[in-house]
Each structure stands twice: as C-alpha cells, then as structure tokens.
N, C-alpha and C positions, 0 to 999 in steps of 0.2 A: 869451346874449342878442344880439339883433340890434343892429347899430350904427345910431345915429340919423344921418340925413342920408346914407344910403348912395348908391351910384352909380346906383341905379334912378332917382332924381330927375333926375340929369344926362342919362340916356338919353332921358327923356321930352322934355326941352328941345331936344336936338340934332336937327337935321334930317338925314336920310341924303343922301348924294350921289346924284344922279339924272341921267339923260340929259337934255340941254337940251330935247329935244322934250317931255319930261314935267314940265317945271318947273311947280310949283304943284299937281301932282297930289296929291290927298288921298283916302284910302280908310278907311272905318270900318265896323264891324259893329254894328248897333243891337241893342237888347235882344231883338228877335224873331229875330235871326240873319240879317237881311237885309243885304246889302252896300250901303253908301251911298258914292257917289263924287261928285266935283265935275266929272268928265269924262264926256262921252257915250261909251257903250259902243262905238259905231262907231269913234270916234277911237282908243280903246284897242286895238281889234282891228286897225285899220289899222297902228298902231305895231308891234304884235306880228308881223303878217304881214311887215312890212318888215325887222324887226331880229332875229327869232328863227327859227332853222331848225326845221322840223317833223321831229322824230326818227323818226316813223313813216313819213314819205315820202322820206327822204333816199336810201334804197336803191333806189327806183324809177327806172327808166330815163327816164321822161318828166318826172321832177321838175325836173331841171336846165333843160329846155326851158320848163316852166311858170314857174319862178323867174325865168329871163331875160326872158320875155315880160312878167311883172308889173313888173320893174324898168324895162323900156323904156317902159311906159305912163306912168310917173311922170316 
C-alpha cells in the first residue's frame, strides 16, 4: 500500500533554485500539449544564447569569434 502524505506533496510545493535572471519563470503544458509560459520566448532565447554553449557549434573555428562579438554587443 502507498503511504499517505508521501513526499510527492512536498515536491509540488517547493520551488526549484533558478538563475536570478529567470526569477518568477513558470512553464506548464496544457491539456492540448501546448507549452504555456509567463515569459516572452524572445527573452528565454536571449537568456539561453547568453548562458548556454551550443554543443553543435563549439568545434567550429569561427564560433569563438561569434561568441566574443555577441558578448561585446551587450
């Protein structure tokens, strides 16, 4: 038999630790399978471009130049 009041209830209440730039970000999937967020997709993409290395492009010779030029623009 399953225990009543399991740890699953606690997990739903706890908020995960997030990057300060994404404080308040919430994402859900509705009954139709559509992703619902409270942030603009452009803001999410900007954050990902700034903070996440693109594994497919890391080995390219011109990637470091591209990455450095993007950092200087900000």
